[in-house]
C-alpha positions as CSV (number, residue, x, y, z in Angstrom):
1,M,0.0,0.0,0.0
2,I,1.1,3.5,-0.7
3,P,0.0,6.5,1.4
4,R,-1.8,9.1,-0.8
5,A,-1.9,12.8,0.0
6,F,-5.0,13.6,-2.1
7,P,-8.6,13.3,-0.8
8,P,-10.6,10.1,-1.6
9,A,-13.2,9.9,-4.3
10,P,-16.8,10.8,-3.5
11,G,-18.8,8.0,-1.9
12,W,-21.5,7.5,-4.6
13,S,-21.5,7.6,-8.4
14,P,-24.2,9.4,-10.3
15,D,-25.9,6.1,-11.2
16,G,-26.1,5.1,-7.5
17,H,-23.2,2.8,-7.1
18,R,-20.7,3.1,-4.3
19,I,-17.2,4.3,-5.5
20,K,-14.5,2.2,-4.0
21,A,-11.0,3.7,-3.5
22,E,-8.6,1.3,-5.0
23,L,-5.6,0.1,-3.0
24,D,-2.4,1.1,-4.6
25,Y,0.1,-1.7,-5.2
26,S,3.4,-0.6,-6.8
27,R,7.0,-0.3,-6.0
28,G,8.6,2.7,-4.3
29,P,10.3,3.9,-1.1
30,E,7.0,5.2,0.5
31,K,5.3,1.8,0.4
32,T,4.1,0.1,3.6
33,W,3.9,-3.7,3.8
34,V,1.5,-5.4,6.1
35,Y,2.5,-8.8,7.6
36,G,-0.3,-10.9,9.1
37,A,-0.7,-14.3,10.9
38,L,-3.8,-16.2,11.9
39,R,-3.9,-18.7,14.7
40,V,-6.5,-21.1,13.4
41,R,-7.5,-22.9,16.6
42,D,-8.9,-19.7,18.2
43,G,-8.9,-17.1,15.5
44,Q,-6.4,-14.7,17.1
45,Q,-4.4,-12.6,14.7
46,I,-1.0,-10.8,14.7
47,T,-0.2,-8.0,12.3
48,M,2.9,-5.9,11.7
49,T,3.6,-3.1,9.3
50,A,7.0,-2.7,7.7
51,S,8.7,-0.4,5.2
52,S,10.2,-3.3,3.3
53,R,9.6,-7.0,2.5
54,N,13.1,-8.2,3.3
55,S,14.4,-10.9,5.5
56,V,15.0,-8.6,8.5
57,F,11.4,-7.6,8.8
58,Y,10.2,-11.1,8.1
59,Q,12.3,-12.4,11.0
60,Q,10.9,-9.7,13.2
61,F,7.4,-10.8,12.3
62,L,8.3,-14.5,13.0
63,Q,9.6,-13.3,16.4
64,L,6.2,-11.7,17.1
65,V,4.5,-14.9,16.2
66,E,6.8,-16.9,18.4
67,D,6.2,-14.5,21.3
68,A,2.4,-14.8,20.9
69,N,2.6,-18.6,21.0
70,P,4.9,-19.5,24.0
71,T,4.4,-23.3,23.8
72,G,4.2,-26.0,21.2
73,E,5.3,-26.1,17.6
74,I,4.5,-23.3,15.1
75,W,3.7,-24.1,11.5
76,V,4.0,-21.1,9.2
77,I,2.2,-21.6,5.9
78,T,3.5,-19.1,3.4
79,D,4.3,-18.3,-0.2
80,N,7.7,-18.7,-1.9
81,L,8.9,-15.1,-1.5
82,S,12.7,-15.0,-1.4
83,S,12.8,-13.4,2.1
84,R,11.1,-16.5,3.5
85,N,13.8,-18.8,2.2
86,S,16.9,-16.6,2.3
87,L,20.1,-17.7,4.0
88,S,19.6,-15.3,6.9
89,T,16.1,-16.6,7.5
90,R,17.2,-20.2,7.4
91,T,19.9,-19.4,9.9
92,W,17.4,-17.6,12.1
93,L,15.1,-20.6,11.9
94,E,17.9,-23.0,13.1
95,D,18.0,-21.0,16.3
96,H,14.2,-21.3,16.7
97,P,13.4,-25.0,16.2
98,R,9.7,-24.6,17.1
99,I,9.0,-22.8,13.9
100,H,8.5,-24.8,10.7
101,H,7.7,-23.5,7.2
102,A,5.3,-25.1,4.8
103,F,5.4,-23.4,1.4
104,I,2.3,-23.2,-0.8
105,P,2.8,-24.4,-4.4
106,V,3.0,-21.6,-7.0
107,G,-0.5,-20.8,-8.3
108,A,-2.4,-22.5,-5.5
109,C,-3.0,-19.7,-3.0
110,W,-6.5,-21.1,-2.4
111,L,-4.8,-23.8,-0.3
112,N,-3.9,-21.2,2.2
113,L,-6.5,-20.7,4.9
114,Q,-5.1,-17.3,5.6
115,E,-6.3,-15.9,2.2
116,G,-9.9,-15.8,3.6
117,W,-8.6,-13.9,6.6
118,W,-6.7,-11.5,4.4
119,R,-10.0,-10.7,2.6
120,I,-11.7,-9.9,5.9
121,F,-8.8,-8.0,7.2
122,R,-8.4,-5.8,4.0
123,K,-12.1,-5.1,4.1
124,T,-12.0,-4.1,7.8
125,A,-8.7,-2.1,7.8
126,L,-8.0,-0.8,4.3
127,A,-10.9,-0.9,1.8
128,G,-12.2,2.5,0.7
129,R,-9.7,4.5,2.7
130,S,-6.9,6.9,1.8
131,F,-3.9,7.2,4.0
132,A,-1.7,10.3,4.3
133,N,1.4,8.6,5.7
134,P,2.6,5.2,6.8
135,D,1.6,5.9,10.4
136,D,-2.0,6.0,9.3
137,I,-1.7,2.6,7.8
138,T,-0.1,1.3,11.0
139,Q,-2.9,2.8,13.0
140,A,-5.6,1.3,10.8
141,T,-3.9,-2.1,10.9
142,T,-3.6,-2.1,14.7
143,L,-7.2,-1.0,15.1
144,A,-8.5,-3.6,12.7
145,T,-6.5,-6.3,14.4
146,T,-7.8,-5.3,17.8
147,Q,-11.4,-5.3,16.6
148,L,-11.1,-8.7,14.8
149,N,-9.4,-10.3,17.8
150,A,-12.2,-9.1,20.1
151,R,-14.7,-11.3,18.1
152,A,-12.3,-14.1,17.1
153,R,-13.5,-17.7,16.7
154,P,-11.8,-20.8,15.6
155,W,-11.4,-21.0,11.8
156,I,-12.8,-23.9,9.8
157,W,-11.8,-24.5,6.2
158,G,-14.8,-24.9,4.0
159,R,-18.4,-24.1,4.3
160,P,-20.6,-25.1,7.2
161,A,-23.1,-27.9,6.6
162,P,-26.5,-26.7,5.3
163,P,-29.2,-26.7,7.9
164,T,-31.3,-29.7,8.0
165,R,-34.7,-29.4,6.4
166,Q,-37.7,-29.9,8.6
167,L,-40.3,-32.1,7.2
168,R,-43.7,-30.6,6.7
169,R,-46.6,-32.0,8.7
170,R,-49.2,-33.7,6.7
171,Y,-52.8,-33.4,7.9
172,V,-55.3,-36.0,6.9
173,Y,-58.9,-35.0,7.1
174,I,-61.5,-37.6,7.4
175,L,-65.0,-36.7,6.3
């Protein structure tokens, strides 16, 4: 995301449709990256904003994940970005044996349960908003994470079973 200094578009178009402010995705020094993690068993989330997507910030984020989960093994399901598999990250992971990586195959992001959470998070924190600076993005991210954690529930992959259909009663009239 890139902070923008101009005001957002008006809320409604002349034909009655809501105008959505597009999120800006591009390269540049003013970009702010949002890292996020979802703990599936209880729905708790961890987010962090960073000025870059390099190994240093990724390792800082992994440290936040480890601090939030003091016991047990931690499985991080992630994409194949080079910072996830760099030499410094692999060295860092050797010192933190509880953290294990599982990489998603290229072109199969739908396998990642976190993608559903990202959709909800973007809608809560970022959609339809303009940010003047990176601090505004950090504040929106923190606020959205707090709100989503307040109503967190365990995540289940897939749709819930359809409700059972109740049978109609049949009345028989005897004349």
